[in-house]
N, C-alpha and C positions, 0 to 999 in steps of 0.2 A: 579292559576290565572295569575301569571307572565308569565308562558308558553303560556297561552291562549292569553294574550295581545301581546306577541311577534309574535306568529303565525299570529294573526289578522293583525298586522302592516305589516308583510311581504306580506300577500295576498293582503291587501289594496294597498300597493305600486305597486305590479305587475299589479293591475287593474287600476292604475292611480288615486287612491283615496288618502285621507289624512291619516297620521299616528296619533295615539292617545297616550296620556300618561296614566299611571296607576293612577286611582282615587280610593282611599281606603275608601271613605265615604260610598259607597254601602256595602262594606265588613263589616265595623264597625256597620252600621245600622242593617245588617242581624245578626251579631254576638250578638249584644245587645238584639235582640228580640228572642234569643235562637233558631234560625233556623239553623239546622245542615244538612238538606237534600240537595242533589244536585239538587233537583227539583226547588229550589228557583232560581238557575242560568238559568234553562231552561225556567221558567216562565218569568224572566226578559228579556231574549233574545227574546222570543216570543212577549212580550209586546212592545219591541223596534221595532220589525218588523211591528207590527200593527200601531205604531205611524208613521213610515216612509211611509207606503202605504195608511194610512188613509187621506182623504181630509180635515178632521177636525183639526184645530189647538188646541191641548189639553191645551196649556197655556192660551187660552182665556176662556176655560170652567172650568179649575181647580181652586178652591178657593185659593186665595193668602195666606190665613192663613195656609193652608196645606203645601205649599212650604216653607213659612217662619218658621213655627214651626219645620219642618224637619231640616232646616239649623241651627236654633238655638240649637236644640237638639244635632246635630253632633258637632257644635262649642263648646258648653258648655261641652260636654263629653270629647273632646280633651283637652280643657283648664284645666279641673279639673284633668285629668290624668297626663298631662305633667307639671303642675305648682304646684298642691297640693299634689297628691299622690306620685309623683316622688321625693319629697324632702327627703324621707327616703332612697333613693337609690343613692344619689349623695353626694359628698363631698361639704362642705360649699362653697369653691371657685367655683366649677362647678355650684352649684345652683345659686350663685350670677351672674355668666355669663349668665345663662338661664334667670333670671329675667331682667337683663340689656338688653338682646336681645329682650325680649317681650315688655318692655317699649319703647325701641327705635323704634320698628316696629309701635307702636301705634302713636308716635309723628312724626317720620321721614319718614314713609312709609316702604313698604316691602323690597325694594332693599337696601336703606340706613340703615335700621334697621339690616338686616342680615349682611351687610358689617361691621357695628359697632360691632356686636356680634362676627364676625370672628376676628377682631382686639383685642377685649377683651379676647377672648379665647387664642389668640397667647401670649398676655401678661401674662395671667394666667399660660400657659404652661412654659414660660421662667422662671417665678418666682418659680414655683413648681420644675422645673428641676434643678434650681440653688441650691435648698435646699436638693436635693436628694443625691448628692455626699457626701460620708462619708469617714473619715480617722480613722482607728482603729488599735491599736497596737495589734499584734498577736505574739504568741510564736512559732517560727519555727526553725528547725535545718536541716542541710543537711543530706542526707542519706549515706554520705561517711563513710566507716568503718575505723575510726581512731583508732590508737593504744591507749592503756590505758593511756600512758603518754600524748599523744596529746589531747585525750578527756578530761583529767584532766585540762590541760592548758586552753582549750576552755571554760569549765564550770566555771573556776575561773576568766576568763577575759572576753571572748566574751559574755557569757550569765549570768554574775554576776547580780543578781536582783538589787543590789544597784548602780552599775555603768556598765551597759552593753555596750560593745564595738561594738556589732552588733545589730542594731535595725531594726525590720521588721514591716512595716506598710502596711496594706491592704487598697487599694483605690477602692471605688465602685462608680458606677454611671457615669454621664457625666461631664466633666470639660470643660467649655467654658467661654466666656467673662463674663457671669453673675455669675460664681462661682469660677473663677480661683484665685481671691484674697483671698476668704474665704478658699479654699483648701490649698493655700500656707500658710496662717496663721495657719491652723490646723496642717500642717506638721511641721512647725517650732516649734509650741507649744509642740507637741509630742516628737520632737527630742531635745528639750532644747536649741534651738538657739534663741538668742535675736537679733533682727534686729537693726542695728545702725541707726542714723538719716539720714546719706547719703544713706544707703540701702533702707530705707523707701521712700525717695524722688525718687530714681530710680524705685522702684516698682510702685509708683503712676504714674510716667511719662510713664512707659511701659504700664500700664493698662488704661491710659487716652484715651478717645475717640477722643480727639483733634488730628489734624494732627501734625506731628513732627515739622514743621516749626512754629507752633503756641505755642509750649511749651517753657518754660523758658530755656534759654541757660545759663549754669554756666560760660561760657567764655565771653559772650557778653550780659550783662544784659541790659534790656530796661527800660526807665523811663516813658513810655507812660501810659495813664490811663488804657489801656487794659492790660498792663503787671501787674499793681497793682491788677486788677481783677483776672488775672491768678494766681498771688501769693496767693491771698485770697482763691481762689478755691482750690489750692494745699494744703494750710494749713487745709482747711476743710477735704480734702481727707486724709491728714496725720492723722487727729484726728480720722477719720473713720478707718484707718488702724490700729491705736493703739488699737481699740476695737476688731479688727479681729485677729491681731497678739498679743496674750497674752504674758506677760512677764514670762519667765520660771525661777522661783525662785529656787535657790540652785539645779540646775540640770546641768550636764555636757554633752555636745554633744557627741554622740558616734563616733567611728572611721569609722564605715560603716553604711550607711543608705540604707536599701533595700526597694524598693517600689514594691509591688505585684500589677501589673496592669491587671491581668487576668480578673477582674470583671469591668474594665472601658470600657464603651460602645462607648464613643466618646470623642475626644479632638480636639478643633479647633486651628487655627493659633494663636489667641490672648492668649490662655491658654498655648500653647507651649512656647511662649516667656515670657508672664506675670507671669507664675507659674513655669514651669520646668526650663527655662533658668535662672531665678532669683534664684531659689533654688540651681542650680548647682554652680552659682557664689558665693553665700553666704557660701555654704558648703566648696568650695575650699579655701576661705579665712580662714576657721577654720580647714583646713586639714581633712575634712570629705569627704569620698568617697561615692558618690551616685550611687546606682545600681537600674535599673528598669528591672523587669522580667515579662515574659509572656504577653507582649503587642501585640495586633494584628498587622497585617502588615500595616494597614492604619495609626495607631498611630505611629508605628515605622518610617514609611516614613516621616510623618509630623515632628517628633522630629529631624530626621537626616537632613531634608531639611532646617530647621531653625537653623542648627548647634548647636542644644541643646544636642544631644546624639550621641554616637558612638558605633559600635559593638565591642565586645571583643572576641578574639579567646582563649577560655579556654584551648584548647589543642595545642596551637601554640608553636613554639620553644622559644619565649621570655618568661621571667618570669613575675610574676605579677607586680613587682615594676617598671620595664621598661615600661610596657604598661600603668600603672597608670600615670607615668610622662608624657607620650605622650598625655594623655586624660584629662589634667587639665581643669577645668571649663566645663567639659562635664559629662553627665550622661552615665554610662556604661550599655549597653543593653545585656540581656541574654534571651535565648529561654524559660527557665522555672525557677521557684523559686529555685529549687534544685541546679542548676548550679550557680546561683548568691550567694547562701549561701555557697557553696563549695569554690567559689573564695574568699569570705570574710574570711572564716575560714582558708584557706591555706595561704592567704596573712598575716593574723594576726599571724599565727604560725611562718611564715618566719620573721616577724618583731620582735617578742618577743623571738625567739630562734635562734640558728645557723643553722636551717634547711633550705634547698634550694628547690625551686620549681622543680618538675619533677625528683628529685633525692632522697631526704630524706622523703618527705611527701607521705602520702597514695594517691593512684591514684584517679582521679576524678571518680564519679559514672558512667559516660559514658564509661570509659575505664577500669573499674573494672570487673573482672570475678571471680565468686565464685562457689563452689559446692553446691548441694542441701542440704547436711548435714550441711554445713557451714551456709547456709541461715536459716535453722531451728534452729540452735544453737544460732546464733547471733541476729536474728530478732524475733524469737518466744520464746526465753528464755527457751529452754529445760533444764531440770535438767542435772547435770554433768554425772550421770549414763546413762541416756537415750541418751545423746549426744555421749558418748563414744560407746554405742551399735550401734548407727546409723552409726558412722564413721567406725566401725569394719565391719558392714554389707556391706558397699560400698567398703571397702578395699579388700574384697574377690571377687570382680568382679561381685557381684550381684547388681541388680538395680530394683527399683520399679517404675521407671519413664522413660520417653523418652525426649530427648533434641532436639530442632529444632532451627535452625538459620533462622530468618526472616529478609528480607531486609526492608529498610525504606519505610513505608507506606503500607506494605503487611498486609493483614487481618489475624489476629490470630483466631478470631471467630466472627460470626455475630449474630444478633438477630434472635431467632427462631430455632437455631441449638440445637442439643442434648447436654445436660450438663453431659458428661461422665467422667469428671475429673476437677481438678482445676490447676492453673498455677502459676509458680514462675519465676520471672525475675532473670536470672543468670548473664547477662551482657547487657549493653545498657539501653534503656528506651522503654516503651510502652505507648500509649496514649489511654485513654478511651474517645470515641466520644459521643457527645450529641445525635446523631442519626447515621444512616448508610451512611451519606454523607462524602466524603472527596475529596481532590483535589481542594481547594479553589482558588479564583481568585488571579492571580499574577500581576494584573494591577489595576490601579485606574485612574479616570479622574480628573485632576486638572484644574486650570484656564489656564494653558499653554498647555493643551491637555492630551493625554493618557500617563501615567507614568508607567514604568515597575518597579515592586517592586524587589529590589535586597537586599538580606541579607544572609550572610554566614550561612550555616547549617540550612537554613529556611526549615521547614517541608513542605511537599506537601499539607498540609491541613491548613486551617485558624485556628489561636489560638481561635477564637470565637466559633469554632465547637468542641473544646476539653473540656471535663469535668474535666479530671485529667490526669497528667503525672506521671507514676509510674517508679521508678528507681530500681536499683539492690536490691534484697531481698524482693521486694513487692510481695504479693500474691493476685491474682484476680480470679474471677469466682467461688469463694468458696461458696457463698450463694446459687447461682443457683444449684451448685453441691449437696449441703446438702439437699435442698428442692426438688431435682429431678424434676426441671422444666426447660423448654427451656431457652436459653440465652436471657436476657432482654436488652442487650446493645452490642455495637461493640467495639473491641479492635484491634488496628493496631500497628505495630512497629513504634518507634519514629524516631527522626531525623537521627539516625545512626542504623546500624544493631543491632538486639536484639537476644540474646540467651535465649530461654524460655524453662523451664522444665514443662512437663505435668505429673501430678500425677493422674493416673486413679483409678477407684474403684477396678479393678482386681489387680493392683499393690499393693494397700494398703492391700487388703485381703491376698495377698501372704506375705507381710511384717509382718503382724500380726501373720501369721501361723509360719513363720520361726524365728521370734524374738518376742515372747510373752511379753518380758519385755518392749517393746515399745507401748504396748496397751494404 
C-alpha cells in the first residue's frame, strides 16, 4: 500500500495533480471485516473512479448515519487499541506520557496537544536516562605473566579483599547533567572516599545550572537579598548531595581507582567537569590515582578538551612515577582495561619493592611474546607431565600449529569463513568486533567546528565497535571450531602488531598420534 501511494503521488505530480497522504482508516476497516482478498482494493479503486465521473453528488444521497457510524467505529477502535489494550505493552512512565498527550489533545487541540506530549516525552526520557547509568564493582586482573613473587605481592596488597589497593569499577549507560552528581556519589561510595564540606560546595557549584557570575564567590561575598536566596539554594543542594554521596564507614580509599568506560554510551560537557574533573581532584587530594579505560574517541576528546584527563604512554621511556607526577589532578586514559590494570600493578610493585619500571618488572602484555606451549601451560593450567611433554614436542622442531604476524587492524578471520582451527595470541592484542565494520570516524563536530581526534596508539576502529580486546595467552575461535560451524564474528589485530598461532584440526590429529600422552 505504501508503494502504491508513492507511485500514485509521483504520477499525480507529473500530471499536475495534487499529492495525497496515506490514510490507514480504509486498511483498518478492511482488516477488521476479515477481508483478505486483493479484490477489495480493485473494487475500492473502481468505485472511486465511478464517483469521479458520476454527475451525482454521493454525499447528498448517502445517509449521514452511515458516514457517522463508520467514523465512530474507526475512532473507537483506534482509541481502544492505543489507550486500553496497549497498557500491557508499555512501561508506566510511557503510558502516562500517552495519556497526558491524549488529554492535552482534547483540551488544547491537536497541535498544542502533540507539542505538550513531545515535551512530556523528552522529560520522561531525561529522567529515565539519568537512572540508567550504573556503577558496579568488578573483580579484574591484568593478563600480564607476573613471576610468582610478583603475583604473591599483588594478591596480598593490590587485590586483598579486606583492603584492596586496586579497585575496578564498571560504568554503564550515559552520564550527563541529569546523572553526573549521582554517578559521582556512587563512585565515591564504592571507593570509600568521604567528601569534605568544601568539596561538596565545589561539586554543587560546578553542577549548578546558574551562570558562574551568579554563584557565590568565596572571596567577595554579597549581602544582597539574592545572595541569601542563593545561599539557601546551595544549602538545599548540599543536603541533596549528602543523600547522593553516602558516607563510607570504616573503608579506606584504594591507591588506584580504575574506571571501565567501555559500556558508557555518552558523556556531555557538564558531566566531564561536574563528575570526572571533581573525582580527579578529590582523589588527588587523597593520593589516589584514577585511570579510565576503553572510552570511545568522543568521550576521550571531551575529557581531554575540558582538561580532565590525559593520555599515558605505557611503553614510553619514562617510568610510571614520573608520569604520575606530571598528571596530578588528571584522569589517566588507557586504550583498554588490561593496559590500565597492568599500569596499576606495575606501579604498585615499584612502590612496594625495589623493582624498577622496564627493568625488573615483567613486560606489559602488549610487549610480551610467549610460545604456544607456554600459553597452554600458564593459561590452560596443563598438568606438569603434559606440559613437559608439550615442551619436549616443540623442542625437537616439530610443530602442530602455524604462526602469523598481523598488522594493526588486519583481519584475522571474518564471519562466514570456515572454522578449520582455533587461535592463540602469542604477542600483542586482538579485537573482537561487534560486526564486520571497522575504521571508525576520526573526527567529530563541536560548537567550534570539525575537530580531529588525536590519541596516541588509537586503534583504527571505534571502541564502540569492539566487543572485547584479547591479550597474550587468549584463545579465540574455539567454539566455532568445536561445533564445526562457520565463523560467527570478526577478529582483527589490535593497536599494535599481533603474533597469532593457529592450531588446525590436522595439526592436533598429528600431535595426538605422535604424543598419545597429550590426549
